[in-house]
C-alpha positions as CSV (number, residue, x, y, z in Angstrom):
1,X,141.4,89.6,67.0
2,X,140.5,90.5,70.6
3,X,143.4,91.5,72.8
4,X,143.0,92.2,76.6
5,X,145.6,94.8,77.4
6,X,144.5,95.3,81.0
7,X,142.8,92.8,83.3
8,X,140.6,93.4,86.4
9,X,140.2,91.1,89.4
10,X,138.9,87.7,88.7
11,X,135.5,86.3,89.6
12,X,137.1,84.0,92.2
13,X,138.7,86.9,94.0
14,X,135.3,88.7,94.1
15,X,133.5,85.6,95.4
16,X,135.9,85.2,98.3
17,X,135.1,88.8,99.4
18,X,131.4,88.1,99.2
19,X,131.6,85.2,101.7
20,X,132.4,87.5,104.6
21,X,129.5,89.8,103.7
22,X,127.0,86.9,103.6
23,X,127.9,85.7,107.1
24,X,127.8,89.2,108.6
25,X,124.4,90.0,107.1
26,X,122.9,86.7,108.1
27,X,123.8,87.3,111.8
28,X,122.4,90.8,111.7
29,X,119.1,89.8,110.1
30,X,118.7,87.1,112.8
31,X,119.2,89.6,115.5
32,X,116.7,92.1,114.1
33,X,114.1,89.3,113.6
34,X,114.5,88.4,117.2
35,X,114.8,91.8,119.0
36,X,113.2,94.2,116.5
37,X,113.5,97.9,117.4
38,X,116.1,97.3,120.1
39,X,118.5,95.6,117.6
40,X,117.8,98.3,115.0
41,X,118.7,101.1,117.5
42,X,121.9,99.3,118.6
43,X,123.0,98.8,115.0
44,X,122.3,102.4,114.2
45,X,124.5,103.5,117.1
46,X,127.2,101.1,116.1
47,X,127.4,101.8,112.4
48,X,126.1,105.4,112.1
49,X,126.5,106.8,115.6
50,X,122.9,107.8,115.3
51,X,120.3,107.4,118.1
52,X,117.4,109.8,117.8
53,X,114.2,109.6,119.9
54,X,112.4,108.5,116.7
55,X,113.9,107.4,113.5
56,X,110.9,108.6,111.5
57,X,111.1,112.3,110.6
58,X,108.1,114.4,111.5
59,X,106.4,116.7,109.0
60,X,107.9,119.6,110.9
61,X,111.4,118.2,110.6
62,X,110.9,117.5,106.9
63,X,109.6,121.0,106.2
64,X,112.5,122.6,108.1
65,X,115.1,120.6,106.1
66,X,113.5,121.6,102.9
67,X,113.4,125.2,104.0
68,X,117.2,125.0,104.8
69,X,118.1,124.4,101.2
70,X,118.8,127.1,98.6
71,X,115.9,127.7,96.1
72,X,118.2,126.5,93.2
73,X,118.6,123.1,94.9
74,X,114.8,122.7,95.2
75,X,114.3,123.8,91.6
76,X,116.9,121.3,90.4
77,X,115.4,118.4,92.4
78,X,112.0,119.3,91.0
79,X,113.4,119.4,87.4
80,X,115.0,116.0,87.7
81,X,111.9,114.5,89.3
82,X,109.7,115.9,86.4
83,X,111.9,114.1,83.9
84,X,111.8,110.8,85.8
85,X,108.0,111.1,86.4
86,X,107.3,112.0,82.7
87,X,109.2,108.9,81.4
88,X,107.7,106.6,84.0
89,X,104.2,107.8,83.0
90,X,105.0,107.0,79.4
91,X,106.1,103.5,80.5
92,X,103.0,103.0,82.6
93,X,100.8,104.0,79.7
94,X,102.4,101.3,77.6
95,X,101.3,98.6,80.1
96,X,97.6,97.7,79.3
97,X,95.2,95.4,81.0
98,X,93.9,92.9,78.4
99,X,90.9,90.6,78.0
100,X,90.3,88.3,75.0
101,X,87.8,85.5,74.0
102,X,90.2,82.8,73.0
103,X,87.4,80.3,72.2
104,X,83.6,80.7,72.2
105,X,82.7,81.2,75.8
106,X,86.3,81.3,77.1
107,X,87.4,84.7,78.3
108,X,91.0,85.2,79.5
109,X,92.7,88.4,80.7
110,X,95.4,90.0,82.8
111,X,95.5,93.1,85.0
112,X,98.4,95.2,86.2
113,X,98.0,95.7,89.9
114,X,100.4,97.9,91.9
115,X,102.2,96.4,94.9
116,X,100.5,97.7,98.0
117,X,103.6,98.9,99.9
118,X,107.2,99.5,99.0
119,X,110.4,100.4,101.0
120,X,112.9,102.5,99.2
121,X,116.5,102.5,100.3
122,X,118.4,105.6,99.4
123,X,122.2,105.2,100.1
124,X,124.2,107.7,102.0
125,X,127.7,106.9,103.4
126,X,130.4,108.2,101.0
127,X,127.9,110.2,98.9
128,X,124.4,111.5,99.7
129,X,122.5,109.8,96.8
130,X,119.8,112.4,96.2
131,X,119.0,111.0,92.8
132,X,118.2,107.5,94.1
133,X,115.2,109.0,95.9
134,X,113.8,110.2,92.5
135,X,114.4,106.8,90.9
136,X,112.6,104.7,93.5
137,X,110.0,107.0,95.2
138,X,108.7,108.9,92.1
139,X,108.6,105.7,90.0
140,X,106.7,103.8,92.7
141,X,104.1,106.6,93.0
142,X,103.6,106.7,89.2
143,X,103.0,103.0,89.3
144,X,100.2,103.5,91.9
145,X,101.8,102.2,95.0
146,X,99.7,103.3,98.0
147,X,102.3,103.3,100.7
148,X,105.9,104.3,99.9
149,X,108.4,104.5,102.8
150,X,112.0,105.6,102.4
151,X,115.1,105.2,104.5
152,X,118.5,107.0,104.2
153,X,121.4,107.1,106.7
154,X,122.5,110.3,108.5
155,X,125.4,112.2,106.9
156,X,128.1,113.2,109.5
157,X,125.5,112.9,112.2
158,X,122.9,115.1,110.6
159,X,119.9,114.5,108.3
160,X,121.0,114.9,104.6
161,X,118.7,117.8,103.8
162,X,118.7,117.4,100.0
163,X,118.0,113.7,100.1
164,X,115.1,114.2,102.6
165,X,113.7,116.9,100.3
166,X,113.9,114.6,97.3
167,X,112.1,111.9,99.2
168,X,109.3,114.3,100.4
169,X,108.9,116.0,97.0
170,X,108.8,112.6,95.3
171,X,105.8,111.6,97.4
172,X,107.2,109.4,100.2
173,X,104.5,108.7,102.8
174,X,107.0,108.0,105.6
175,X,110.7,109.0,105.9
176,X,113.1,107.4,108.3
177,X,116.7,108.4,109.0
178,X,118.1,104.9,109.2
179,X,120.8,103.2,107.1
180,X,122.4,99.9,106.1
181,X,121.2,96.4,106.9
182,X,119.1,97.7,109.8
183,X,117.1,99.9,107.4
184,X,116.2,97.3,104.8
185,X,115.6,94.7,107.5
186,X,113.3,97.0,109.5
187,X,111.3,97.8,106.3
188,X,111.1,94.1,105.2
189,X,110.5,92.4,108.6
190,X,108.7,95.2,110.4
191,X,109.2,96.3,114.0
192,X,107.1,97.7,116.7
193,X,107.5,101.2,115.1
194,X,107.8,100.4,111.4
195,X,105.1,98.4,109.6
196,X,106.5,96.0,107.1
197,X,106.4,96.5,103.3
198,X,105.8,94.1,100.5
199,X,108.8,95.0,98.3
200,X,112.3,96.5,98.7
201,X,113.9,98.7,96.1
202,X,117.0,100.8,95.7
203,X,120.8,100.4,95.5
204,X,123.3,100.2,98.4
205,X,126.6,98.9,99.4
206,X,127.5,95.2,99.5
207,X,125.8,94.6,102.8
208,X,122.6,96.2,101.7
209,X,122.6,94.2,98.5
210,X,123.2,91.0,100.5
211,X,120.5,91.8,103.0
212,X,118.0,92.2,100.0
213,X,119.2,88.9,98.6
214,X,118.6,87.1,101.9
215,X,115.2,88.8,102.5
216,X,114.0,88.0,98.9
217,X,111.0,85.7,99.2
218,X,109.8,87.2,102.4
219,X,109.5,90.4,100.3
220,X,109.9,91.2,96.6
221,X,113.0,93.1,95.5
222,X,113.9,95.1,92.4
223,X,117.2,93.5,91.7
224,X,120.6,92.7,93.3
225,X,122.7,95.7,92.6
226,X,126.5,95.2,93.0
227,X,129.2,97.8,92.5
228,X,128.5,100.4,89.8
229,X,129.9,99.3,86.4
230,X,130.6,101.2,83.2
231,X,131.8,100.1,79.8
232,X,132.9,102.4,77.0
233,X,132.7,101.2,73.3
234,X,134.9,103.6,71.3
235,X,136.3,103.9,67.8
236,X,138.6,106.5,66.2
237,X,135.8,109.1,66.0
238,X,136.2,109.9,69.7
239,X,139.3,110.7,71.7
240,X,141.2,109.5,74.8
241,X,140.2,112.4,76.9
242,X,136.5,111.7,76.7
243,X,137.0,108.0,77.2
244,X,139.1,108.6,80.4
245,X,136.6,111.1,81.7
246,X,133.7,108.8,81.3
247,X,135.5,105.8,82.8
248,X,136.5,107.8,85.9
249,X,133.0,109.3,86.0
250,X,131.8,105.9,87.2
251,X,134.9,104.6,88.8
252,X,134.5,107.2,91.6
253,X,131.4,105.3,92.9
254,X,133.7,103.0,94.8
255,X,136.9,101.1,94.9
256,X,135.3,97.9,93.5
257,X,133.6,99.6,90.5
258,X,134.6,98.0,87.2
259,X,135.4,100.4,84.4
260,X,136.0,98.8,81.0
261,X,137.2,100.2,77.7
262,X,136.6,98.3,74.4
263,X,138.0,100.0,71.4
264,X,139.1,99.5,67.8
265,X,141.5,102.4,68.2
266,X,145.1,101.4,69.1
267,X,145.8,105.1,69.8
268,X,143.1,105.2,72.5
269,X,144.0,101.8,73.9
270,X,147.6,102.7,74.2
271,X,147.0,106.2,75.5
272,X,144.3,105.5,78.1
273,X,146.6,104.8,81.0
274,X,148.5,108.0,80.7
275,X,145.3,110.1,80.2
276,X,143.7,108.5,83.3
277,X,146.8,109.2,85.3
278,X,146.7,112.8,84.1
279,X,143.1,113.3,85.1
280,X,143.6,111.6,88.5
281,X,146.1,114.3,89.4
282,X,143.3,116.9,89.7
283,X,140.2,114.7,90.4
284,X,138.9,115.2,94.0
285,X,137.7,111.6,94.2
286,X,141.0,110.2,92.9
287,X,141.6,108.1,96.1
288,X,138.6,106.1,95.2
289,X,138.6,106.2,91.4
290,X,142.3,105.3,91.2
291,X,141.8,102.1,93.2
292,X,138.8,101.1,91.1
293,X,140.8,101.6,87.9
294,X,143.8,99.8,89.2
295,X,142.0,96.8,90.5
296,X,138.9,96.5,88.2
297,X,139.8,98.5,85.1
298,X,140.1,96.7,81.8
299,X,141.3,97.7,78.3
300,X,140.2,95.5,75.3
301,X,141.5,96.2,71.8
302,X,139.4,94.8,68.9
303,X,139.7,94.9,65.2
304,X,136.0,95.3,64.2
305,X,132.7,96.5,65.5
306,X,131.5,92.9,65.5
307,X,134.3,92.0,68.0
308,X,133.4,94.9,70.2
309,X,129.8,93.9,70.1
310,X,130.6,90.3,71.1
311,X,132.8,91.5,74.0
312,X,130.2,94.0,75.2
313,X,127.5,91.3,75.2
314,X,129.8,88.9,77.1
315,X,130.5,91.5,79.8
316,X,126.9,92.6,80.1
317,X,127.7,95.8,81.8
318,X,125.3,98.0,83.9
319,X,126.1,101.2,81.9
320,X,127.3,101.1,78.3
321,X,128.4,104.2,76.4
322,X,128.8,104.0,72.7
323,X,131.3,106.5,71.4
324,X,131.4,105.4,67.8
325,X,130.7,106.6,64.2
326,X,127.3,104.9,64.2
327,X,126.0,104.4,67.8
328,X,122.7,103.0,66.7
329,X,124.4,100.1,65.0
330,X,125.0,98.9,68.5
331,X,121.5,99.8,69.6
332,X,120.1,97.6,66.9
333,X,122.4,94.6,67.8
334,X,123.3,94.6,71.5
335,X,121.4,92.3,73.8
336,X,123.1,92.5,77.2
337,X,123.2,95.9,79.0
338,X,121.5,97.8,81.8
339,X,121.2,101.1,80.0
340,X,122.7,102.3,76.7
341,X,124.1,105.8,76.2
342,X,124.4,106.6,72.5
343,X,126.9,109.1,71.1
344,X,129.4,111.6,72.5
345,X,126.7,114.1,73.4
346,X,125.3,111.9,76.2
347,X,126.9,110.1,79.2
348,X,126.1,108.0,82.2
349,X,125.9,111.0,84.6
350,X,122.9,112.2,82.7
351,X,121.2,108.9,83.3
352,X,122.3,108.8,86.9
353,X,121.0,112.2,87.8
354,X,118.5,113.9,85.5
355,X,117.6,112.7,82.0
356,X,114.6,110.6,83.0
357,X,115.5,106.9,82.7
358,X,116.1,105.0,85.9
359,X,119.6,104.5,87.3
360,X,118.9,101.4,89.4
361,X,120.3,98.8,87.0
362,X,121.5,95.2,86.8
363,X,125.2,94.5,87.6
364,X,127.4,91.5,87.7
365,X,126.2,90.3,84.3
366,X,122.6,90.2,85.4
367,X,121.8,92.3,82.3
368,X,121.8,88.9,80.5
369,X,118.4,88.2,82.0
370,X,116.9,91.3,83.5
371,X,116.5,95.0,83.0
372,X,116.6,97.7,85.7
373,X,114.1,99.3,87.9
374,X,111.1,100.8,86.1
375,X,107.5,101.4,86.6
376,X,106.6,97.8,85.7
377,X,108.7,96.4,88.6
378,X,106.0,97.8,91.0
379,X,103.2,96.1,89.1
380,X,102.0,92.5,89.4
381,X,100.6,91.2,86.1
382,X,97.9,88.8,87.3
383,X,95.6,86.7,85.1
384,X,92.0,85.7,85.3
385,X,89.6,83.3,83.5
386,X,85.8,83.2,82.9
387,X,84.1,80.3,81.2
388,X,80.5,79.9,79.9
389,X,78.4,76.7,80.7
390,X,78.8,75.3,77.1
391,X,82.5,76.2,77.0
392,X,83.2,74.5,80.4
393,X,81.8,71.2,78.9
394,X,84.1,71.3,76.0
395,X,87.2,72.5,78.0
396,X,86.3,70.0,80.8
397,X,86.4,67.0,78.5
398,X,89.9,67.9,77.3
399,X,91.0,68.7,80.8
400,X,89.7,65.4,82.2
401,X,91.7,63.4,79.7
402,X,94.8,65.4,80.2
403,X,94.6,65.0,84.0
404,X,94.2,61.2,83.6
405,X,97.5,61.2,81.6
406,X,99.2,62.7,84.6
407,X,97.4,60.5,87.2
408,X,95.9,63.6,88.9
409,X,92.6,62.1,90.1
410,X,91.3,65.1,92.1
411,X,92.2,67.5,89.2
412,X,90.2,65.2,86.9
413,X,87.2,65.3,89.3
414,X,87.1,69.1,89.1
415,X,86.7,68.8,85.3
416,X,84.3,65.9,85.4
417,X,82.0,67.7,87.8
418,X,81.6,70.6,85.3
419,X,81.0,68.2,82.4
420,X,78.2,66.4,84.3
421,X,76.6,69.5,85.8
422,X,76.6,71.7,82.7
423,X,76.5,69.1,79.9
424,X,72.7,69.1,79.6
425,X,72.4,72.9,79.5
426,X,72.6,75.4,76.6
427,X,75.1,78.3,76.7
């Protein structure tokens, strides 16, 4: 039997909060579309108190910021980027162009062509999200994107040196110190000073996510990333300390971040609240994490692995940690998750920062129908066809009759022309 011991906020409550965001974003996008750079500058002053002469950082500014960092920071950034690049290269190698002769004289194929230009948004605000630069810029470059631009907001009125270093070391062609809706809108729509891109990627707050949603169609996007989510699947082989630590490890992202515990251990289920309270006493980010747990934390007690599996697939969380006796039992059976972390030796922080898989992942149950950002997101798989003279006669006769069924006269004429023109020739 499945028992929900702690509920988070309902979908209806979350939807009501989204309505205000949608209206605000729509008005700002209209303003930027109309007034371009002027609107972008006004919004940067309003939201970030930032008004440089040029939002784009020069090579000299970038080099100075990199030089200001300790050598250990640069080494750590390079190590993380090497892991992400290595895994992205393996993924790219798995994507092959194909060509096959499906019938005599009929050749079909597909090619994987990189998107020409991509805008990468790297969040700042509460935390300077250095790792998001690796995930978007490095992966886009491995895919073969020619022009990669990156935006991040100032941090306390200054360029975030480590984030800028990560963008530059990752291969960004242009770096702008610009945040929020104005950043993604400027990249997507273009202004007098920023040439538009073909695709937007990267996480952000609710306003950035909504801006991407409203701009989708004009440009491509990776996915619609909502608040960070985590789900722990635990049995009696783990302990309440690890469960609480890993729940709070993602709850600190923001006050609306869901953190869910599914367990077959009544001891863990009954002890989690006290352990979380204990850890919050000393956690520096407790003012954020405590609100996330209070409003969006859940505890679900199950009797069997099968029940835990069913609940996990229903929730379709962004991050899923499996702290059980046989973690690969869930790997073999789970269908809905953004990324899976198997065993007590791994955790979501590894995936967020350094291990090599991408941390831009589906939220709000989107894991039911999509995965996260990866090298393939930057590629367009496009098809082509080539037909010999004899094959076009054979295919044309079928096509003509099928067009007639649907009353497509002009379509039928295309097929009939080939049948007439090539019917008397040899292949």
